[in-house]
C-alpha positions in Angstrom: -178.2 -18.9 -304.1 -181.3 -19.7 -302.0 -181.3 -22.4 -299.4 -183.9 -24.3 -301.4 -181.7 -24.4 -304.5 -178.7 -25.4 -302.4 -180.7 -28.3 -300.9 -181.9 -29.4 -304.3 -178.3 -29.6 -305.6 -177.1 -31.8 -302.7 -180.1 -34.0 -302.7 -180.2 -34.6 -306.5 -179.0 -38.0 -307.7 -175.5 -38.3 -309.0 -175.1 -39.8 -312.5 -173.0 -42.9 -312.9 -169.3 -42.1 -313.4 -169.5 -38.7 -311.7 -168.7 -37.4 -308.2 -170.0 -34.2 -306.5 -167.3 -31.8 -305.3 -167.4 -29.5 -302.3 -169.1 -26.7 -304.4 -171.9 -29.0 -305.5 -170.5 -29.4 -309.0 -170.6 -32.7 -310.8 -167.2 -33.9 -312.0 -166.5 -36.9 -314.1 -164.3 -39.5 -312.4 -161.8 -39.4 -315.3 -161.1 -35.7 -314.4 -160.5 -36.5 -310.7 -157.0 -37.4 -309.6 -156.6 -41.0 -308.5 -155.4 -39.9 -305.1 -158.6 -38.0 -304.5 -160.7 -41.0 -305.7 -158.7 -43.3 -303.4 -159.2 -41.1 -300.4 -162.9 -40.7 -301.2 -163.4 -44.5 -301.3 -161.7 -44.9 -298.0 -163.8 -42.2 -296.3 -167.0 -43.6 -297.7 -166.1 -47.1 -296.6 -165.2 -46.0 -293.0 -168.4 -43.9 -292.8 -170.5 -46.8 -294.0 -169.1 -49.0 -291.2 -169.2 -46.2 -288.6 -172.8 -45.2 -289.2 -173.9 -48.9 -289.0 -171.9 -49.2 -285.8 -173.4 -46.1 -284.3 -176.9 -47.4 -285.1 -176.1 -50.7 -283.5 -174.7 -48.9 -280.4 -177.9 -46.9 -280.1 -180.1 -50.1 -280.4 -177.8 -51.9 -277.9 -178.2 -49.1 -275.3 -182.0 -49.0 -275.8 -182.4 -52.8 -275.5 -179.9 -52.9 -272.5 -181.8 -50.2 -270.6 -185.1 -52.0 -271.3 -183.8 -55.3 -270.1 -182.4 -53.9 -266.9 -185.5 -51.9 -266.1 -187.7 -54.9 -266.9 -185.6 -57.0 -264.5 -186.0 -54.4 -261.8 -189.8 -54.5 -262.2 -189.9 -58.3 -262.0 -187.8 -58.2 -258.8 -190.2 -55.6 -257.4 -193.2 -57.8 -258.1 -191.4 -60.9 -256.9 -190.0 -59.7 -253.6 -191.8 -56.4 -253.0 -188.5 -54.6 -252.9 -186.3 -52.5 -255.1 -183.4 -53.7 -257.2 -180.5 -51.2 -257.0 -178.9 -48.8 -254.6 -180.1 -45.4 -253.4 -178.8 -43.7 -256.6 -180.3 -46.3 -258.9 -177.0 -48.1 -259.4 -177.5 -51.8 -260.3 -175.0 -54.7 -260.6 -176.0 -57.9 -262.4 -173.9 -61.0 -262.5 -174.2 -64.2 -264.6 -174.9 -67.5 -262.9 -171.3 -68.7 -263.5 -169.9 -65.4 -262.0 -167.9 -64.6 -265.2 -170.1 -61.9 -266.7 -171.2 -58.7 -265.0 -173.3 -55.7 -266.1 -173.3 -52.4 -264.2 -175.8 -49.6 -264.6 -174.4 -46.5 -262.9 -176.0 -43.1 -262.4 -173.8 -40.0 -262.4 -174.7 -36.4 -261.7 -173.2 -33.5 -263.6 -172.6 -30.6 -261.3 -172.6 -26.9 -262.4 -170.6 -24.4 -260.3 -172.3 -21.2 -259.6 -171.0 -17.7 -258.8 -170.9 -18.4 -255.0 -167.6 -20.1 -255.7 -165.9 -16.7 -255.9 -167.0 -15.8 -252.4 -165.8 -19.1 -251.1 -162.4 -18.6 -252.7 -162.1 -15.1 -251.2 -162.9 -16.4 -247.7 -160.5 -19.3 -248.0 -157.7 -17.0 -249.4 -158.3 -14.7 -246.4 -157.9 -17.6 -244.0 -154.8 -18.9 -245.6 -153.2 -15.4 -245.7 -153.8 -15.0 -242.0 -152.5 -18.5 -241.2 -149.5 -18.2 -243.5 -147.1 -19.1 -240.8 -149.0 -22.1 -239.4 -151.1 -23.3 -242.4 -150.4 -26.8 -243.7 -148.6 -26.9 -247.0 -150.8 -29.8 -248.1 -153.9 -27.8 -247.4 -152.6 -24.9 -249.5 -151.9 -27.3 -252.4 -155.3 -28.8 -252.0 -157.1 -25.4 -252.1 -154.9 -24.2 -255.0 -155.8 -27.2 -257.1 -159.5 -27.1 -256.2 -160.0 -23.5 -257.5 -157.7 -23.8 -260.5 -159.9 -23.9 -263.7 -159.3 -26.7 -266.2 -158.6 -26.2 -269.9 -162.3 -25.7 -270.6 -162.5 -23.0 -267.9 -164.5 -25.1 -265.5 -163.7 -25.8 -261.8 -163.6 -29.4 -260.7 -166.5 -30.4 -258.5 -164.6 -33.4 -257.3 -161.7 -31.2 -256.0 -164.1 -28.8 -254.4 -165.7 -31.7 -252.5 -162.2 -32.6 -251.2 -161.9 -29.1 -249.8 -165.4 -29.4 -248.2 -164.2 -32.5 -246.3 -161.6 -30.4 -244.4 -162.9 -29.3 -241.1 -161.4 -26.2 -239.5 -162.7 -24.3 -236.4 -163.0 -20.9 -238.0 -166.1 -19.0 -238.9 -164.8 -17.8 -242.2 -163.8 -21.3 -243.2 -167.3 -22.6 -242.3 -168.9 -19.8 -244.4 -166.6 -20.7 -247.3 -167.8 -24.3 -247.0 -171.4 -23.1 -247.1 -170.6 -21.0 -250.2 -169.1 -24.1 -251.9 -172.2 -26.1 -251.1 -174.5 -23.4 -252.5 -172.3 -23.1 -255.6 -172.6 -26.8 -256.5 -175.9 -27.4 -258.3 -177.0 -30.6 -260.0 -177.2 -29.9 -263.7 -178.1 -33.2 -265.3 -177.9 -37.0 -264.8 -176.3 -39.5 -267.0 -176.6 -43.3 -267.1 -173.6 -45.5 -267.9 -173.7 -49.2 -268.8 -170.4 -51.0 -268.2 -169.7 -54.6 -269.0 -167.1 -56.8 -267.3 -165.9 -60.3 -268.0 -163.4 -62.9 -266.7 -162.4 -66.4 -267.7 -163.1 -67.9 -264.3 -164.5 -66.7 -261.0 -160.9 -66.6 -259.6 -159.7 -64.1 -262.3 -159.9 -60.3 -262.1 -162.7 -58.5 -263.9 -161.8 -57.0 -267.3 -163.9 -54.2 -268.7 -165.4 -54.7 -272.1 -164.7 -51.4 -273.8 -167.5 -49.8 -275.7 -165.4 -46.8 -276.7 -163.8 -46.7 -280.1 -160.5 -45.2 -278.7 -160.0 -48.0 -276.3 -161.8 -51.0 -278.0 -159.5 -54.0 -278.1 -160.1 -57.7 -278.4 -159.9 -59.5 -275.1 -156.7 -61.3 -274.3 -156.9 -64.7 -276.1 -155.1 -66.4 -273.3 -157.9 -65.6 -270.9 -160.6 -66.9 -273.3 -162.0 -70.4 -273.7 -160.8 -72.3 -276.8 -164.1 -71.9 -278.7 -164.1 -68.2 -278.0 -160.5 -67.8 -279.1 -161.4 -69.4 -282.4 -164.4 -67.1 -282.8 -162.1 -64.1 -282.1 -159.7 -65.2 -284.8 -162.5 -65.7 -287.3 -164.0 -62.3 -286.5 -160.5 -60.7 -287.0 -160.1 -62.4 -290.3 -163.5 -61.3 -291.5 -162.7 -57.7 -290.5 -159.5 -57.8 -292.4 -161.2 -59.2 -295.5 -163.8 -56.5 -295.4 -161.1 -53.8 -295.1 -159.5 -55.4 -298.2 -162.7 -55.0 -300.2 -164.0 -58.6 -300.1 -167.8 -58.7 -300.3 -169.8 -60.3 -297.5 -171.2 -62.9 -299.9 -167.7 -64.0 -300.8 -166.7 -64.1 -297.2 -169.7 -66.3 -296.3 -168.8 -68.6 -299.2 -165.2 -68.9 -298.1 -166.1 -69.6 -294.5 -168.6 -72.3 -295.6 -166.0 -73.9 -297.9 -163.4 -73.9 -295.1 -165.9 -75.4 -292.7 -167.0 -78.2 -295.2 -163.3 -79.0 -295.9 -162.5 -79.3 -292.2 -165.5 -81.5 -291.5 -164.6 -83.8 -294.4 -161.1 -84.0 -293.1 -162.3 -84.8 -289.7 -164.5 -87.6 -291.0 -161.7 -89.1 -293.1 -159.2 -89.1 -290.2 -159.0 -92.3 -288.2 
């Protein structure tokens, strides 16, 4: 089957009451086991929320970077100076000292073939110094040249070896080989958010990763924020149970009106 025909099959509309299987065939829902339909509905619901969240995250990143860069330009015009450190890192804090935004630049390092020459020179040194070499130094070197699960050598550990100074020509040549092997491959920008209840509290990072995303501790949040967190949690549970957004808005409005009437009636 040609690619054109295959694309036509997967882009064609699906008639009501049918589902398309993995071969592209249309199957009536009454001929599909209930367990498969149940699983399909769950996957579709999760994907719908996930795609929407991904698009929101993309817009959030774009707007955040624009806001930070615009603030940097305004600071440059206002004071004639540059906002941020040498590497472009910027830390912004709210007026009350309870919200912080950090833009951090990170370089990704590629390790070149020179690393093999560095390892050979260092192994030669350690072999010769076997009687008097420091065990901690041996452990440091062994860890630095040990590849990770993906086959790559850690640039961070190699830098730790480079910081060790030894008066030996071979060691110095090995250090030069390590420096030549480490080449900047790319740069990445990370936006990190932090919050705290009061300026005396420790900073807590606001997770933007799905694996670590958790609601902040209610005890550390102001009363109004704790209420908002509970409402958002209840809405999320209702959506998971299949309640429509329209019904949720109606329920929230009814509860609000009832509470307001009760508040007016109370002495």
